[in-house]
PANUVO-819978 format. One record per residue (C-alpha): x, y, z; residue number from 1. Coordinates in Angstrom, 1 decimal, always signed. Layout:
<atom X="X" Y="Y" Z="Z" n="NUM"/>
...
This chain:
<atom X="+2.7" Y="-0.1" Z="+15.6" n="1"/>
<atom X="-0.3" Y="-1.9" Z="+14.8" n="2"/>
<atom X="-0.5" Y="-4.2" Z="+11.3" n="3"/>
<atom X="-4.0" Y="-4.8" Z="+10.6" n="4"/>
<atom X="-6.5" Y="-5.7" Z="+7.8" n="5"/>
<atom X="-7.9" Y="-2.9" Z="+5.9" n="6"/>
<atom X="-11.6" Y="-1.8" Z="+7.1" n="7"/>
<atom X="-13.8" Y="-0.2" Z="+4.5" n="8"/>
<atom X="-13.5" Y="+3.3" Z="+6.3" n="9"/>
<atom X="-9.6" Y="+3.0" Z="+5.5" n="10"/>
<atom X="-9.9" Y="+2.7" Z="+2.0" n="11"/>
<atom X="-9.6" Y="+6.0" Z="+0.8" n="12"/>
<atom X="-6.5" Y="+6.9" Z="+2.9" n="13"/>
<atom X="-4.8" Y="+3.5" Z="+1.9" n="14"/>
<atom X="-5.2" Y="+4.6" Z="-1.8" n="15"/>
<atom X="-4.0" Y="+7.8" Z="-1.2" n="16"/>
<atom X="-0.8" Y="+6.7" Z="+0.4" n="17"/>
<atom X="-0.3" Y="+4.2" Z="-2.3" n="18"/>
<atom X="-0.7" Y="+6.6" Z="-5.4" n="19"/>
<atom X="+1.8" Y="+9.4" Z="-3.7" n="20"/>
<atom X="+4.4" Y="+6.8" Z="-3.1" n="21"/>
<atom X="+3.6" Y="+5.6" Z="-6.6" n="22"/>
<atom X="+4.0" Y="+8.9" Z="-7.8" n="23"/>
<atom X="+7.1" Y="+9.9" Z="-6.1" n="24"/>
<atom X="+9.2" Y="+6.6" Z="-6.6" n="25"/>
<atom X="+7.7" Y="+4.3" Z="-9.2" n="26"/>
<atom X="+6.0" Y="+6.3" Z="-11.9" n="27"/>
<atom X="+9.2" Y="+7.8" Z="-13.7" n="28"/>
<atom X="+10.0" Y="+4.3" Z="-14.7" n="29"/>
<atom X="+6.5" Y="+3.5" Z="-16.1" n="30"/>
<atom X="+5.0" Y="+4.7" Z="-19.6" n="31"/>
<atom X="+1.3" Y="+7.1" Z="-19.4" n="32"/>
<atom X="-0.2" Y="+3.4" Z="-19.9" n="33"/>
<atom X="+1.2" Y="+1.6" Z="-17.1" n="34"/>
<atom X="+0.5" Y="+4.6" Z="-14.7" n="35"/>
<atom X="-3.0" Y="+4.7" Z="-15.7" n="36"/>
<atom X="-3.2" Y="+1.1" Z="-15.2" n="37"/>
<atom X="-2.1" Y="+1.0" Z="-11.8" n="38"/>
<atom X="-4.4" Y="+3.4" Z="-10.8" n="39"/>
<atom X="-7.4" Y="+1.9" Z="-11.9" n="40"/>
<atom X="-6.3" Y="-1.0" Z="-10.0" n="41"/>
<atom X="-5.7" Y="+0.9" Z="-6.6" n="42"/>
<atom X="-9.0" Y="+2.7" Z="-7.3" n="43"/>
<atom X="-11.0" Y="-0.8" Z="-7.5" n="44"/>
<atom X="-12.3" Y="-0.8" Z="-3.7" n="45"/>
<atom X="-13.3" Y="-4.7" Z="-4.2" n="46"/>
<atom X="-9.9" Y="-5.9" Z="-5.0" n="47"/>
<atom X="-8.5" Y="-3.3" Z="-2.0" n="48"/>
<atom X="-10.8" Y="-5.1" Z="+0.4" n="49"/>
<atom X="-9.4" Y="-8.8" Z="-0.4" n="50"/>
<atom X="-5.8" Y="-7.4" Z="-0.3" n="51"/>
<atom X="-4.7" Y="-4.8" Z="+2.0" n="52"/>
<atom X="-2.8" Y="-4.7" Z="+5.2" n="53"/>
<atom X="-2.0" Y="-1.6" Z="+6.8" n="54"/>
<atom X="+0.5" Y="-0.3" Z="+9.6" n="55"/>
<atom X="-0.1" Y="+2.7" Z="+12.2" n="56"/>
<atom X="+1.8" Y="+4.2" Z="+14.4" n="57"/>
<atom X="+0.3" Y="+7.3" Z="+16.9" n="58"/>
<atom X="-3.1" Y="+6.8" Z="+14.5" n="59"/>
<atom X="-0.8" Y="+7.9" Z="+11.3" n="60"/>
<atom X="-1.0" Y="+5.5" Z="+8.2" n="61"/>
<atom X="+2.6" Y="+5.0" Z="+7.6" n="62"/>
<atom X="+2.8" Y="+1.8" Z="+5.5" n="63"/>
<atom X="+0.5" Y="-0.6" Z="+3.0" n="64"/>
<atom X="+1.4" Y="-3.9" Z="+2.0" n="65"/>
<atom X="-1.3" Y="-6.0" Z="-0.3" n="66"/>
<atom X="-1.0" Y="-9.5" Z="-1.2" n="67"/>
<atom X="-3.7" Y="-12.2" Z="-2.6" n="68"/>
<atom X="-5.9" Y="-14.1" Z="-0.2" n="69"/>
<atom X="-3.0" Y="-16.8" Z="+0.4" n="70"/>
<atom X="+0.0" Y="-14.2" Z="+0.4" n="71"/>
<atom X="+1.7" Y="-15.8" Z="-2.2" n="72"/>
<atom X="+1.9" Y="-12.6" Z="-4.4" n="73"/>
<atom X="+2.6" Y="-9.2" Z="-3.2" n="74"/>
<atom X="+0.9" Y="-6.5" Z="-5.5" n="75"/>
<atom X="+1.5" Y="-3.3" Z="-3.4" n="76"/>
<atom X="+4.1" Y="-2.4" Z="-0.7" n="77"/>
<atom X="+4.5" Y="+1.2" Z="+0.1" n="78"/>
<atom X="+5.7" Y="+3.2" Z="+3.0" n="79"/>
<atom X="+5.7" Y="+6.9" Z="+3.2" n="80"/>
<atom X="+9.3" Y="+8.6" Z="+2.3" n="81"/>
<atom X="+9.5" Y="+10.1" Z="+5.3" n="82"/>
<atom X="+9.3" Y="+7.1" Z="+6.8" n="83"/>
<atom X="+11.8" Y="+4.9" Z="+5.0" n="84"/>
<atom X="+14.9" Y="+3.5" Z="+6.7" n="85"/>
<atom X="+12.8" Y="+3.1" Z="+10.1" n="86"/>
<atom X="+12.0" Y="-0.7" Z="+9.8" n="87"/>
<atom X="+8.4" Y="-0.1" Z="+8.7" n="88"/>
<atom X="+8.7" Y="-1.8" Z="+5.6" n="89"/>
<atom X="+10.5" Y="-5.0" Z="+7.4" n="90"/>
<atom X="+8.1" Y="-5.2" Z="+9.9" n="91"/>
<atom X="+5.2" Y="-5.4" Z="+7.0" n="92"/>
<atom X="+7.3" Y="-8.1" Z="+5.1" n="93"/>
<atom X="+7.9" Y="-10.1" Z="+8.2" n="94"/>
<atom X="+4.0" Y="-10.0" Z="+8.9" n="95"/>
<atom X="+3.1" Y="-11.5" Z="+5.6" n="96"/>
C-alpha cells in the first residue's frame, strides 16, 4: 500500500471516493443543507490540495484522509465500502 500527498491530477478521483462514501454512510444523518455544505467543501480544489493524503494499492484509490496543514484536525476520512475492515483506515490514521 502506498500513502502519499494528493497530486493535482488525482483530485477528481479523490472527490468521487469521498462523495460516494459520504452518501452511503454519512448523508442519511445530515440535513439537506448539511449535505450541500459538505459537497461544496469537497469541491473546493484549492482547499483539497492542502489537505488530502491518499492510499493506493495496485493502482486503485482505496481511501482518503484529509487534515489541515499541521495535522491537528481531520476533516475527511473515508475508505471505500468494499475495503472496510481490512486495515486501510488504521494505516491512514497511523500515517497522519
